[in-house]
Every structure is written in structure tokens, then in C-alpha cells.
C-alpha positions, 0 to 999 in steps of 0.5 A: 695191697691190703697188707702193705704192697706198695707195688705190683708185678704181673705174671709173664704175658705176651699180649698187653691187652690182657695187661691194659684190662688188668690195669682197667680191674685194678683200678675200678677196684681202687688198687692205686699202686704201680703195677708193673709189667712181667715180660718174657722173651720166649727164647726156644721152640718148646716155650708154646707148650711149657709157659702155657702150661706151667704158668696157666698163660695164653700165647698169642696165635700170631706169636704162635705162627711166628715161632712154628715157622722159625727154622731154628733156636736162632730165629725163635730168638730173634723173632721172641726178641723183636716180639718182647721189643715191640711189647715193651715200646707199647707199654712204655708209650702207655707210661707204665712205671718200669719193665720187670723182665724174666730172664730164666737164664737166659740174660742175652735176650733181656740184653738185646730187648734193653739196648733196643729201647734205651 
């Protein structure tokens, strides 16, 4: 930001509380540029292991338990889309400037979320 960045995009996250804490911490040290939340719809069971390992993120226990109960990939996809919709609704209500989606080859999931939101 000191070098001239006009906005920041966060790493993917699944717990909005962490985003709001990050915003508070950034504002306290004088970072005033828009901070855009990065949303990744969870799409397959292996994301439970891959995403935390590769991206060094935490997954909420509620989401993990929900995915573990899913019988197939379609159920995981539906749960991931619904989780992201709820996440985005809360973020939009809180006044985020815009949403950034990490589709990672699953644009149909992002389309389903956008259709539900807008």
C-alpha cells in the first residue's frame, strides 16, 4: 500500500470473522484502501485437505462437518455454494466494496452464487 496500491484483495477465507478482524487491524495501522474479500466456493471433499495445506487457511468446523456428511460431489458443491452465498450476503450487508471469487476452474459455482446474490 505504501508503494501505491489502490486496493487489496485477500486470500480466500471461509470465516467472515477473520476478514472483519483483518479489516480492523489494517485500519488501526492506517491502511485505508478498499480491502476486497476473496471467496472460494468449496467444490469437492479433497478441498478439506488441499486448501489448508496449500493456502495455509483454516476451515470452520461447521463447514468441515457439513462436507463430511455429503454423500457425493454434487452435495459438496451445493453445500459449498450455499456456504459462499451466506458468506457473501453477510459481507455485502457489512458494506464490502466488491467481492472477488477464486473460481479455480469451477465458474459454474461462481455463477450460481452471483445469480443468488444479484
